[in-house]
C-alpha positions in Angstrom: -3.4 6.4 -38.6 -7.2 6.1 -37.6 -9.3 6.5 -40.6 -12.7 8.0 -40.1 -13.9 6.5 -43.1 -13.3 3.0 -41.5 -15.5 3.4 -38.5 -18.5 1.3 -38.4 -21.8 3.4 -38.3 -23.1 1.4 -35.5 -20.3 2.9 -33.3 -21.0 6.5 -34.6 -24.7 6.5 -34.7 -25.3 6.9 -30.8 -22.9 9.8 -30.7 -24.0 11.5 -34.0 -27.6 11.2 -32.7 -26.9 13.4 -29.6 -24.3 15.8 -31.3 -25.5 19.4 -32.0 -26.0 20.6 -35.4 -22.8 21.4 -37.4 -20.7 19.3 -35.3 -17.4 18.3 -36.9 -18.0 14.8 -38.2 -14.3 13.8 -37.6 -14.5 14.7 -33.9 -17.9 12.9 -33.4 -16.3 9.9 -35.0 -13.1 10.2 -32.6 -15.7 10.5 -29.5 -17.6 7.6 -30.7 -14.3 5.4 -30.9 -13.3 6.6 -27.5 -16.8 5.5 -26.2 -16.7 2.3 -27.8 -13.1 1.5 -26.6 -13.9 2.2 -22.9 -16.5 -0.2 -22.2 -14.6 -3.0 -24.1 -11.3 -2.3 -22.6 -9.6 -2.0 -25.9 -6.3 -0.8 -24.8 -4.9 -0.7 -28.2 -7.6 1.6 -29.4 -7.3 3.9 -26.3 -3.5 3.9 -27.1 -4.4 5.5 -30.4 -6.8 7.9 -29.3 -5.0 9.5 -26.3 -1.8 11.7 -26.7 1.1 10.6 -25.1 1.4 13.9 -23.1 -2.2 13.8 -21.9 -3.1 16.2 -19.1 -6.6 14.8 -17.8 -8.5 15.7 -14.6 -10.6 12.8 -13.3 -13.6 13.4 -11.0 -11.5 12.9 -7.9 -9.2 15.7 -9.1 -6.3 13.4 -9.8 -4.1 13.8 -13.0 -3.6 10.4 -14.1 -1.2 9.9 -17.1 -1.8 8.2 -20.4 0.1 5.2 -18.9 -2.1 5.3 -15.8 -5.3 5.3 -17.9 -4.0 2.3 -20.1 -2.9 0.4 -17.0 -6.1 0.8 -15.2 -8.2 -0.5 -18.4 -5.7 -3.3 -19.1 -5.8 -4.5 -15.4 -9.6 -4.3 -15.1 -9.3 -1.7 -12.3 -11.6 0.6 -14.4 -14.4 -1.1 -16.1 -17.1 0.9 -18.0 -20.4 -0.9 -17.5 -22.7 1.6 -19.2 -22.0 4.6 -21.4 -25.1 6.4 -22.7 -24.3 9.7 -24.4 -26.9 12.5 -24.0 -25.5 15.6 -25.5 -22.2 16.3 -27.5 -21.0 19.8 -28.4 -18.1 20.5 -30.4 -16.1 23.7 -31.2 -13.3 23.6 -33.5 -10.7 26.2 -32.5 -8.7 25.8 -35.7 -7.8 23.1 -38.2 -5.9 21.0 -35.8 -7.7 21.7 -32.4 -11.2 21.0 -31.2 -13.1 21.1 -27.9 -15.8 18.6 -27.1 -18.2 18.6 -24.3 -20.1 15.3 -23.8 -22.7 14.7 -21.3 -23.2 11.1 -20.5 -24.9 8.6 -18.1 -22.2 6.4 -17.0 -21.8 3.4 -14.8 -18.2 2.7 -14.0 -16.6 0.2 -11.7 -13.3 1.3 -10.0 -11.4 -1.4 -7.8 -14.6 -3.1 -7.5 -16.9 -0.3 -6.3 -19.6 0.8 -8.8 -20.3 4.6 -9.6 -22.8 6.0 -11.6 -24.7 9.1 -12.8 -24.4 11.8 -15.3 -21.1 13.2 -16.0 -19.7 15.8 -18.2 -16.5 15.4 -20.2 -14.6 18.4 -21.7 -11.9 17.1 -24.0 -9.3 18.9 -26.2 -8.7 16.9 -29.4 -5.6 17.9 -31.4 -3.6 16.5 -34.3 -0.3 16.9 -35.7 0.4 17.6 -39.3 -3.1 16.6 -40.3 -2.5 13.1 -38.6 -5.1 11.2 -36.3 -7.2 13.1 -33.6 -6.1 12.4 -30.2 -7.0 13.5 -26.7 -4.6 15.9 -25.4 -6.4 17.3 -22.5 -9.8 17.0 -20.5 -11.8 16.8 -17.5 -14.8 14.9 -16.0 -17.1 15.7 -13.4 -20.3 14.6 -12.2 -23.2 16.7 -12.8 -26.7 16.7 -11.3 -29.0 13.8 -12.7 
């Protein structure tokens, strides 16, 4: 299980700095771990943070599975080159469901082609029986720079 208490403050600090007041610290930490895992291609961490039954819509409208996402990171087809969070809003829906809306400046290489700009992620974080928080659903789209 991912322990929020074990995460390095240098990883959480950038996300905490852009979180709106009263943001749930466990979700801020989960978003920070996800942010750290993407550029480093840490497939093991991504595997822990993403629910097996992920339902996520990419910026192209496609619905990649968790396996698709992990394969893209493992193979290097997707490489995050920069990930600068600008604003994080979190809304707890219940003790085991939270919705996060993150605006970030990204630079991502996909199949050798570089894409960049400002993007907004909406993620649904869930946990079962008080376990680790995992992304169960989400969407990302480009927004005005």
